[in-house]
N, CA, C and O of each residue as an XYZ file, in Angstrom:
256
protein
N      84.434     67.777     51.377
C      83.460     68.753     50.936
C      83.482     69.932     51.900
O      83.705     69.757     53.098
N      83.258     71.086     51.396
C      83.244     72.328     52.171
C      82.169     72.271     53.256
O      81.016     71.942     52.976
N      82.550     72.592     54.493
C      81.633     72.534     55.625
C      80.453     73.484     55.440
O      79.318     73.137     55.768
N      80.716     74.665     54.923
C      79.638     75.640     54.713
C      78.647     75.110     53.689
O      77.436     75.225     53.880
N      79.153     74.528     52.599
C      78.274     73.952     51.585
C      77.460     72.816     52.183
O      76.256     72.730     51.946
N      78.094     71.951     52.949
C      77.400     70.819     53.557
C      76.287     71.307     54.469
O      75.166     70.803     54.404
N      76.583     72.274     55.310
C      75.568     72.790     56.231
C      74.411     73.429     55.478
O      73.251     73.218     55.835
N      74.706     74.200     54.453
C      73.621     74.842     53.699
C      72.834     73.809     52.896
O      71.622     73.945     52.727
N      73.518     72.778     52.401
C      72.835     71.718     51.653
C      71.874     70.966     52.572
O      70.752     70.653     52.175
N      72.304     70.680     53.776
C      71.475     69.944     54.725
C      70.245     70.747     55.151
O      69.263     70.164     55.611
N      70.280     72.077     55.005
C      69.118     72.896     55.342
C      68.025     72.801     54.281
O      66.869     73.124     54.555
N      68.377     72.362     53.077
C      67.395     72.221     52.002
C      66.546     70.973     52.226
O      67.016     69.981     52.782
N      65.301     71.035     51.790
C      64.451     69.848     51.840
C      64.920     68.873     50.755
O      65.649     69.257     49.841
N      64.501     67.622     50.863
C      64.888     66.634     49.848
C      64.423     67.056     48.448
O      65.206     66.945     47.504
N      63.185     67.535     48.272
C      62.799     67.986     46.921
C      63.684     69.134     46.404
O      64.014     69.169     45.219
N      64.063     70.059     47.274
C      64.958     71.146     46.858
C      66.320     70.603     46.454
O      66.914     71.073     45.483
N      66.816     69.622     47.189
C      68.093     69.001     46.842
C      68.001     68.327     45.472
O      68.907     68.458     44.649
N      66.906     67.608     45.231
C      66.738     66.901     43.956
C      66.655     67.878     42.784
O      67.192     67.608     41.710
N      65.982     69.013     42.987
C      65.893     70.027     41.930
C      67.281     70.566     41.602
O      67.615     70.740     40.430
N      68.089     70.831     42.618
C      69.440     71.336     42.386
C      70.298     70.311     41.644
O      71.063     70.671     40.749
N      70.172     69.050     42.011
C      70.914     67.991     41.306
C      70.465     67.946     39.850
O      71.293     67.893     38.941
N      69.161     67.966     39.635
C      68.623     67.940     38.272
C      69.086     69.122     37.441
O      69.364     68.976     36.251
N      69.170     70.289     38.055
C      69.636     71.468     37.330
C      71.078     71.307     36.867
O      71.425     71.718     35.760
N      71.912     70.716     37.702
C      73.309     70.491     37.295
C      73.383     69.496     36.137
O      74.168     69.681     35.207
N      72.574     68.453     36.192
C      72.543     67.473     35.092
C      72.051     68.150     33.818
O      72.606     67.934     32.741
N      71.005     68.972     33.945
C      70.467     69.682     32.780
C      71.513     70.604     32.171
O      71.622     70.694     30.948
N      72.281     71.288     33.008
C      73.353     72.150     32.496
C      74.377     71.327     31.718
O      74.848     71.749     30.662
N      74.712     70.166     32.239
C      75.694     69.314     31.562
C      75.165     68.833     30.212
O      75.904     68.805     29.228
N      73.894     68.457     30.165
C      73.300     67.964     28.925
C      73.232     69.071     27.877
O      73.486     68.830     26.696
N      72.894     70.265     28.304
C      72.744     71.386     27.372
C      74.069     72.020     26.967
O      74.127     72.734     25.966
N      75.122     71.774     27.719
C      76.393     72.434     27.458
C      77.120     71.734     26.323
O      77.540     70.586     26.465
N      77.269     72.417     25.203
C      77.917     71.833     24.031
C      79.362     72.290     23.861
O      80.044     71.867     22.928
N      79.813     73.127     24.735
C      81.158     73.688     24.608
C      82.226     72.773     25.168
O      82.302     71.594     24.822
N      83.018     73.312     26.004
C      84.168     72.676     26.624
C      83.792     71.396     27.384
O      82.913     71.421     28.245
N      84.451     70.295     27.069
C      84.180     69.012     27.726
C      84.518     69.055     29.214
O      83.871     68.391     30.023
N      85.535     69.839     29.567
C      85.898     69.964     30.987
C      84.776     70.635     31.773
O      84.486     70.258     32.908
N      84.162     71.618     31.165
C      83.053     72.332     31.826
C      81.851     71.390     31.998
O      81.200     71.386     33.043
N      81.571     70.602     30.970
C      80.476     69.630     31.030
C      80.739     68.627     32.161
O      79.835     68.297     32.928
N      81.971     68.153     32.255
C      82.342     67.212     33.311
C      82.209     67.854     34.688
O      81.840     67.184     35.653
N      82.505     69.144     34.782
C      82.388     69.852     36.062
C      80.937     69.890     36.528
O      80.667     69.735     37.719
N      80.001     70.094     35.602
C      78.583     70.079     35.960
C      78.187     68.694     36.484
O      77.478     68.584     37.484
N      78.645     67.651     35.809
C      78.320     66.290     36.246
C      78.968     65.955     37.582
O      78.354     65.301     38.425
N      80.203     66.399     37.779
C      80.878     66.188     39.065
C      80.112     66.867     40.195
O      79.971     66.309     41.283
N      79.622     68.070     39.931
C      78.860     68.801     40.934
C      77.561     68.057     41.252
O      77.167     67.968     42.415
N      76.900     67.526     40.233
C      75.671     66.761     40.447
C      75.953     65.529     41.307
O      75.167     65.197     42.194
N      77.063     64.858     41.050
C      77.425     63.685     41.847
C      77.752     64.073     43.284
O      77.370     63.369     44.218
N      78.450     65.178     43.467
C      78.776     65.643     44.817
C      77.504     65.980     45.583
O      77.380     65.651     46.763
N      76.557     66.637     44.914
C      75.281     66.963     45.553
C      74.502     65.689     45.903
O      73.865     65.608     46.953
N      74.562     64.707     45.018
C      73.882     63.433     45.283
C      74.473     62.770     46.521
O      73.737     62.275     47.375
N      75.782     62.761     46.619
C      76.441     62.180     47.795
C      76.043     62.914     49.074
O      75.809     62.289     50.108
N      75.967     64.252     48.996
C      75.542     65.019     50.164
C      74.107     64.678     50.561
O      73.792     64.588     51.747
N      73.246     64.492     49.576
C      71.857     64.136     49.875
C      71.776     62.787     50.569
O      70.970     62.604     51.481
N      72.595     61.852     50.148
C      72.617     60.527     50.771
C      73.154     60.624     52.197
O      72.697     59.894     53.076
N      74.111     61.510     52.438
C      74.689     61.679     53.772
C      73.799     62.484     54.716
O      73.971     62.422     55.933
N      72.859     63.230     54.169
C      72.003     64.097     54.980
C      71.174     63.255     55.949
O      70.401     62.400     55.517
N      71.327     63.486     57.249
C      70.622     62.669     58.244
C      69.106     62.632     58.068
O      68.486     61.599     58.323
N      68.501     63.729     57.640
C      67.043     63.739     57.498
C      66.558     62.873     56.336
O      65.375     62.540     56.268
N      67.459     62.506     55.423
C      67.085     61.691     54.265
C      67.329     60.203     54.476
O      67.030     59.401     53.592
N      67.854     59.831     55.604
C      68.249     58.436     55.851
C      67.089     57.457     55.733
O      67.291     56.305     55.348
N      65.885     57.896     56.058
C      64.726     56.994     56.005
C      64.192     56.794     54.593
O      63.508     55.807     54.320
N      64.503     57.728     53.691
C      63.933     57.641     52.350
C      64.940     57.333     51.240
O      64.557     56.934     50.140
N      66.225     57.521     51.534
C      67.250     57.234     50.540
C      68.102     56.053     51.006
O      68.472     55.977     52.178
N      68.414     55.133     50.091
C      69.276     54.014     50.471
C      70.701     54.497     50.724
O      71.171     55.441     50.089
N      71.359     53.859     51.627
C      72.749     54.212     51.942
C      73.705     53.579     50.973
O      74.916     53.768     51.088
């Protein structure tokens, strides 16, 4: 994962991270066009979820 993205992601609070993940899922659900584009939204949501789990400040509230 991109170091700049990781650092900026870690600066977000857990609720902000969850909203961003939810927005990517919502985009995927609403996107009726290209299947590759829909998959890209879901991949991004999964990548964000993984970053949230790796975020040191979330270790006490999210399972590893």
